[in-house]
NUMAR-55176 format. One record per atom (N, C-alpha, C, O): residue in three letters; z, y, x negated. Coordinates in steps of 0.1 Angstrom, whole numbers, padded with zeros to 4 digits, always signed. Example, Ala and Ser with C-alpha at 12.3 -4.5 7.8 and 13.67 -1.06 7.14 Angstrom:
# NUMAR-55176
Ala+0078-0057-0132
Ala+0078-0045-0123
Ala+0078-0033-0132
Ala+0085-0033-0142
Ser+0071-0022-0128
Ser+0071-0011-0137
Ser+0079+0000-0129
Ser+0080+0011-0134
***
This chain:
# NUMAR-55176
Met-0002-0012-0008
Met+0002-0001+0000
Met+0001+0012-0009
Met+0009+0015-0018
Ala-0010+0021-0005
Ala-0011+0036-0013
Ala+0002+0044-0012
Ala+0008+0042-0001
Arg+0006+0051-0020
Arg+0016+0065-0016
Arg+0005+0076-0011
Arg-0007+0078-0012
Lys+0014+0079-0006
Lys+0006+0096-0003
Lys+0018+0103-0011
Lys+0030+0101-0014
Lys+0007+0113-0014
Lys+0010+0124-0023
Lys+0018+0132-0018
Lys+0015+0137-0007
Arg+0028+0137-0024
Arg+0035+0153-0016
Arg+0029+0163-0016
Arg+0019+0162-0023
Lys+0030+0172-0011
Lys+0022+0184-0014
Lys+0036+0195-0018
Lys+0047+0195-0012
Val+0034+0199-0024
Val+0043+0209-0032
Val+0044+0221-0022
Val+0033+0225-0019
Pro+0054+0229-0014
Pro+0050+0239-0008
Pro+0049+0250-0016
Pro+0055+0251-0026
Ala+0042+0257-0010
Ala+0036+0273-0021
Ala+0045+0283-0014
Ala+0050+0282-0003
Met+0044+0290-0023
Met+0052+0302-0019
Met+0042+0315-0017
Met+0035+0318-0027
Asn+0043+0322-0007
Asn+0035+0332-0004
Asn+0041+0346-0017
Asn+0051+0353-0018
Ala+0029+0346-0024
Ala+0030+0357-0031
Ala+0023+0368-0032
Ala+0023+0375-0042
Thr+0017+0371-0020
Thr+0008+0383-0014
Thr+0018+0394-0018
Thr+0014+0402-0027
Ser+0031+0393-0012
Ser+0040+0407-0014
Ser+0049+0410-0027
Ser+0056+0421-0030
Ser+0048+0397-0034
Ser+0057+0401-0044
Ser+0047+0412-0055
Ser+0055+0419-0062
Ala+0036+0414-0056
Ala+0029+0422-0064
Ala+0031+0437-0057
Ala+0031+0446-0065
Asp+0032+0438-0046
Asp+0037+0450-0038
Asp+0048+0454-0040
Asp+0050+0466-0041
Ile+0059+0443-0041
Ile+0071+0449-0042
Ile+0074+0453-0055
Ile+0083+0462-0058
Ala+0065+0447-0066
Ala+0067+0450-0079
Ala+0060+0461-0082
Ala+0062+0466-0093
Phe+0051+0467-0074
Phe+0045+0481-0078
Phe+0053+0488-0072
Phe+0052+0499-0077
Met+0065+0489-0059
Met+0071+0499-0052
Met+0082+0502-0063
Met+0085+0514-0065
Leu+0088+0491-0067
Leu+0101+0493-0076
Leu+0099+0497-0088
Leu+0109+0498-0095
Leu+0083+0503-0094
Leu+0080+0506-0106
Leu+0076+0524-0103
Leu+0078+0534-0111
Ile+0071+0523-0089
Ile+0071+0536-0086
Ile+0081+0541-0084
Ile+0081+0553-0088
Phe+0096+0537-0078
Phe+0109+0540-0074
Phe+0114+0547-0089
Phe+0118+0559-0091
Phe+0111+0535-0101
Phe+0122+0538-0115
Phe+0115+0551-0120
Phe+0122+0560-0124
Leu+0100+0551-0120
Leu+0094+0561-0125
Leu+0097+0577-0120
Leu+0096+0587-0128
Ile+0100+0578-0107
Ile+0103+0588-0099
Ile+0118+0592-0104
Ile+0123+0602-0107
Thr+0122+0579-0101
Thr+0138+0585-0102
Thr+0148+0588-0118
Thr+0159+0593-0119
Thr+0138+0584-0126
Thr+0145+0584-0140
Thr+0138+0594-0146
Thr+0126+0594-0144
Ser+0147+0606-0156
Ser+0146+0618-0160
Ser+0137+0616-0175
Ser+0144+0610-0184
Met+0127+0619-0178
Met+0118+0621-0188
Met+0125+0634-0195
Met+0129+0644-0190
Asp+0125+0629-0212
Asp+0130+0638-0220
Asp+0118+0644-0228
Asp+0112+0640-0237
Thr+0116+0654-0222
Thr+0105+0662-0226
Thr+0110+0673-0235
Thr+0120+0680-0234
Asp+0098+0676-0249
Asp+0102+0691-0258
Asp+0100+0700-0250
Asp+0091+0701-0241
Arg+0111+0709-0252
Arg+0112+0724-0251
Arg+0106+0732-0257
Arg+0100+0742-0254
Gly+0110+0724-0273
Gly+0104+0738-0282
Gly+0118+0746-0285
Gly+0129+0743-0281
Leu+0113+0759-0294
Leu+0125+0766-0299
Leu+0125+0777-0287
Leu+0114+0779-0283
Ala+0134+0784-0282
Ala+0134+0796-0274
Ala+0131+0807-0284
Ala+0141+0814-0286
Arg+0120+0809-0290
Arg+0119+0822-0296
Arg+0107+0832-0289
Arg+0100+0825-0280
Arg+0103+0844-0290
Arg+0092+0847-0285
Arg+0087+0852-0298
Arg+0093+0855-0309
Leu+0075+0852-0294
Leu+0063+0855-0308
Leu+0061+0870-0306
Leu+0060+0876-0295
Pro+0060+0875-0320
Pro+0053+0888-0318
Pro+0040+0889-0311
Pro+0033+0879-0311
Pro+0036+0902-0305
Pro+0022+0907-0300
Pro+0011+0899-0313
Pro+0015+0894-0324
Pro+0000+0901-0308
Pro-0011+0896-0317
Pro-0015+0910-0325
Pro-0015+0920-0318
Val-0018+0911-0336
Val-0022+0921-0347
Val-0033+0925-0342
Val-0042+0916-0340
Pro-0036+0940-0339
Pro-0049+0946-0335
Pro-0061+0946-0343
Pro-0061+0951-0355
Lys-0071+0942-0338
Lys-0085+0937-0348
Lys-0085+0951-0357
Lys-0086+0950-0370
Asp-0083+0962-0353
Asp-0087+0972-0361
Asp-0078+0981-0370
Asp-0080+0992-0375
Gln-0065+0972-0371
Gln-0054+0978-0380
Gln-0057+0965-0394
Gln-0060+0953-0395
Lys-0054+0975-0403
Lys-0057+0974-0414
Lys-0044+0967-0424
Lys-0033+0971-0422
Asp-0047+0956-0435
Asp-0033+0952-0439
Asp-0027+0962-0448
Asp-0034+0968-0455
Gln-0014+0962-0448
Gln-0006+0968-0458
Gln-0002+0964-0468
Gln+0003+0953-0466
Asp-0002+0967-0479
Asp+0005+0961-0490
Asp+0018+0969-0491
Asp+0019+0982-0492
Val+0029+0960-0492
Val+0043+0969-0494
Val+0043+0966-0512
Val+0041+0955-0518
Asp+0047+0979-0517
Asp+0051+0979-0530
Asp+0067+0977-0536
Asp+0075+0986-0535
Ile+0070+0965-0541
Ile+0088+0961-0542
Ile+0086+0964-0555
Ile+0077+0960-0562
Lys+0093+0971-0558
Lys+0099+0972-0573
Lys+0106+0962-0580
Lys+0117+0958-0575
Lys+0101+0955-0592
Lys+0106+0946-0600
Lys+0118+0941-0599
Lys+0120+0929-0597
Arg+0129+0950-0600
Arg+0141+0953-0600
Arg+0149+0950-0589
Arg+0161+0947-0590
Asn+0140+0951-0578
Asn+0148+0949-0566
Asn+0145+0934-0559
Asn+0146+0933-0547
Ile+0140+0923-0570
Ile+0135+0910-0564
Ile+0140+0902-0571
Ile+0138+0903-0583
Leu+0148+0891-0566
Leu+0158+0881-0572
Leu+0150+0868-0568
Leu+0150+0863-0557
Pro+0144+0864-0578
Pro+0134+0849-0576
Pro+0144+0839-0577
Pro+0155+0841-0584
Val+0143+0830-0569
Val+0150+0817-0568
Val+0141+0805-0568
Val+0131+0807-0561
Met+0142+0796-0573
Met+0135+0784-0574
Met+0143+0771-0575
Met+0153+0771-0582
Ile+0137+0761-0569
Ile+0144+0749-0567
Ile+0130+0737-0569
Ile+0119+0737-0564
Asn+0136+0728-0579
Asn+0127+0717-0583
Asn+0131+0705-0578
Asn+0141+0703-0571
Ser+0122+0695-0581
Ser+0126+0682-0571
Ser+0136+0675-0575
Ser+0138+0664-0570
Phe+0144+0681-0584
Phe+0158+0674-0590
Phe+0168+0681-0585
Phe+0180+0680-0589
Gly+0166+0689-0575
Gly+0177+0700-0570
Gly+0184+0709-0580
Gly+0195+0714-0577
Gln+0176+0712-0591
Gln+0179+0725-0601
Gln+0177+0734-0593
Gln+0170+0733-0583
Val+0184+0747-0599
Val+0184+0759-0592
Val+0182+0772-0607
Val+0190+0775-0616
Leu+0170+0774-0603
Leu+0168+0790-0615
Leu+0169+0802-0605
Leu+0163+0802-0594
Ala+0175+0808-0609
Ala+0179+0822-0603
Ala+0178+0832-0614
Ala+0187+0833-0623
Asn+0168+0838-0614
Asn+0166+0851-0621
Asn+0163+0848-0635
Asn+0166+0857-0644
Gly+0156+0834-0638
Gly+0154+0832-0650
Gly+0164+0823-0657
Gly+0160+0817-0667
Glu+0179+0821-0652
Glu+0189+0813-0655
Glu+0190+0801-0646
Glu+0191+0803-0634
Leu+0191+0790-0651
Leu+0194+0774-0647
Leu+0212+0777-0640
Leu+0221+0780-0647
Ile+0212+0777-0630
Ile+0225+0778-0625
Ile+0228+0763-0613
Ile+0219+0756-0609
Asp+0243+0761-0609
Asp+0244+0755-0598
Asp+0243+0758-0585
Asp+0249+0767-0578
Ile+0236+0749-0581
Ile+0240+0756-0563
Ile+0251+0760-0558
Ile+0250+0765-0547
Lys+0263+0760-0563
Lys+0274+0764-0554
Lys+0277+0780-0563
Lys+0286+0788-0559
Gln+0268+0784-0575
Gln+0268+0795-0580
Gln+0258+0804-0573
Gln+0257+0816-0576
Leu+0251+0799-0567
Leu+0240+0808-0560
Leu+0248+0816-0549
Leu+0245+0828-0551
Lys+0255+0815-0541
Lys+0263+0825-0532
Lys+0266+0838-0542
Lys+0261+0849-0541
Asp+0275+0835-0551
Asp+0280+0841-0557
Asp+0270+0856-0568
Asp+0271+0868-0569
Lys+0262+0847-0572
Lys+0249+0853-0580
Lys+0245+0862-0567
Lys+0248+0874-0568
Ala+0240+0858-0558
Ala+0233+0866-0545
Ala+0243+0880-0544
Ala+0237+0891-0545
Lys+0255+0880-0542
Lys+0260+0887-0538
Lys+0264+0896-0548
Lys+0267+0907-0544
Glu+0265+0893-0564
Glu+0266+0906-0576
Glu+0250+0910-0574
Glu+0248+0922-0575
Phe+0238+0900-0570
Phe+0226+0910-0572
Phe+0225+0922-0560
Phe+0219+0932-0562
Ile+0233+0918-0547
Ile+0235+0928-0536
Ile+0241+0938-0542
Ile+0235+0949-0545
Asp+0254+0937-0545
Asp+0263+0946-0545
Asp+0262+0956-0559
Asp+0268+0968-0559
Asn+0256+0952-0570
Asn+0255+0960-0580
Asn+0261+0972-0583
Asn+0255+0982-0585
Pro+0277+0969-0583
Pro+0286+0972-0586
Pro+0285+0988-0597
Pro+0291+0998-0594
Tyr+0277+0985-0606
Tyr+0278+0993-0620
Tyr+0266+1001-0618
Tyr+0263+1011-0625
Asn+0258+0997-0607
Asn+0244+1008-0607
Asn+0237+1000-0618
Asn+0230+1008-0625
Asp+0235+0990-0622
Asp+0228+0984-0636
Asp+0212+0987-0632
Asp+0209+0986-0620
Glu+0202+0990-0643
Glu+0194+0994-0641
Glu+0183+0977-0639
Glu+0172+0976-0632
His+0187+0969-0643
His+0183+0957-0637
His+0185+0951-0624
His+0179+0942-0621
Leu+0193+0955-0617
Leu+0195+0952-0605
Leu+0191+0961-0592
Leu+0186+0971-0596
Pro+0190+0961-0579
Pro+0186+0967-0572
Pro+0191+0982-0572
Pro+0202+0987-0574
Glu+0179+0988-0568
Glu+0186+1003-0567
Glu+0192+1011-0554
Glu+0187+1009-0543
Lys+0199+1017-0556
Lys+0207+1022-0545
Lys+0206+1035-0542
Lys+0204+1043-0551
Thr+0206+1039-0527
Thr+0201+1051-0524
Thr+0212+1056-0515
Thr+0217+1047-0508
Glu+0215+1067-0513
Glu+0229+1075-0508
Glu+0224+1076-0492
Glu+0213+1081-0491
Glu+0232+1072-0480
Glu+0232+1072-0469
Glu+0241+1076-0460
Glu+0252+1075-0466
Asp+0243+1081-0449
Asp+0255+1087-0443
Asp+0255+1074-0431
Asp+0248+1069-0423
Val+0271+1071-0438
Val+0274+1059-0431
Val+0284+1065-0418
Val+0292+1074-0421
Pro+0284+1060-0407
Pro+0292+1065-0397
Pro+0309+1060-0402
Pro+0312+1049-0405
Phe+0316+1071-0400
Phe+0333+1068-0405
Phe+0334+1064-0421
Phe+0345+1061-0426
Phe+0323+1065-0429
Phe+0325+1066-0440
Phe+0318+1077-0449
Phe+0318+1077-0461
Gly+0313+1086-0441
Gly+0303+1093-0451
Gly+0294+1093-0456
Gly+0288+1082-0454
Lys+0289+1100-0464
Lys+0279+1094-0473
Lys+0285+1086-0486
Lys+0295+1089-0492
Val+0276+1075-0487
Val+0276+1060-0495
Val+0264+1059-0501
Val+0253+1062-0496
Met+0268+1050-0516
Met+0256+1046-0521
Met+0256+1032-0515
Met+0267+1026-0516
Ile+0242+1027-0510
Ile+0242+1012-0505
Ile+0225+1008-0508
Ile+0215+1014-0505
Asn+0226+0995-0512
Asn+0216+0987-0513
Asn+0208+0983-0503
Asn+0210+0971-0499
Asn+0197+0989-0496
Asn+0189+0980-0489
Asn+0174+0978-0492
Asn+0165+0980-0483
Lys+0173+0976-0501
Lys+0158+0974-0506
Lys+0158+0959-0515
Lys+0149+0956-0521
His+0167+0953-0514
His+0163+0940-0524
His+0160+0928-0516
His+0160+0927-0504
Val+0155+0918-0525
Val+0146+0910-0516
Val+0150+0897-0523
Val+0152+0898-0535
Ile+0152+0888-0517
Ile+0156+0874-0526
Ile+0144+0860-0523
Ile+0146+0849-0529
***
């Protein structure tokens, strides 16, 4: 006697694709996407085309050149210094307490509550 083969009951899968699609849409809508907001800066207006380039003439004594190489060594004003000394070197350069001719020039300006004071406002680092 021949046996009858049992049929495996089939599962209706037509709606499972619809359910997966609905779940996908649900999670895409409800999750928040990280967006790059960028920097909150306002750019200057564009330069007019008829404006000519202006070269600024800076005296050599007003410039403190600072260079750093790939090994982390700092060269300030031609001297090899430690990075921790750079702050003091910049302060000494800007302050110019004895009005040295190799350091930035000072100008006399009227400062409120102090009167006329010699200040250094032309330095560049």
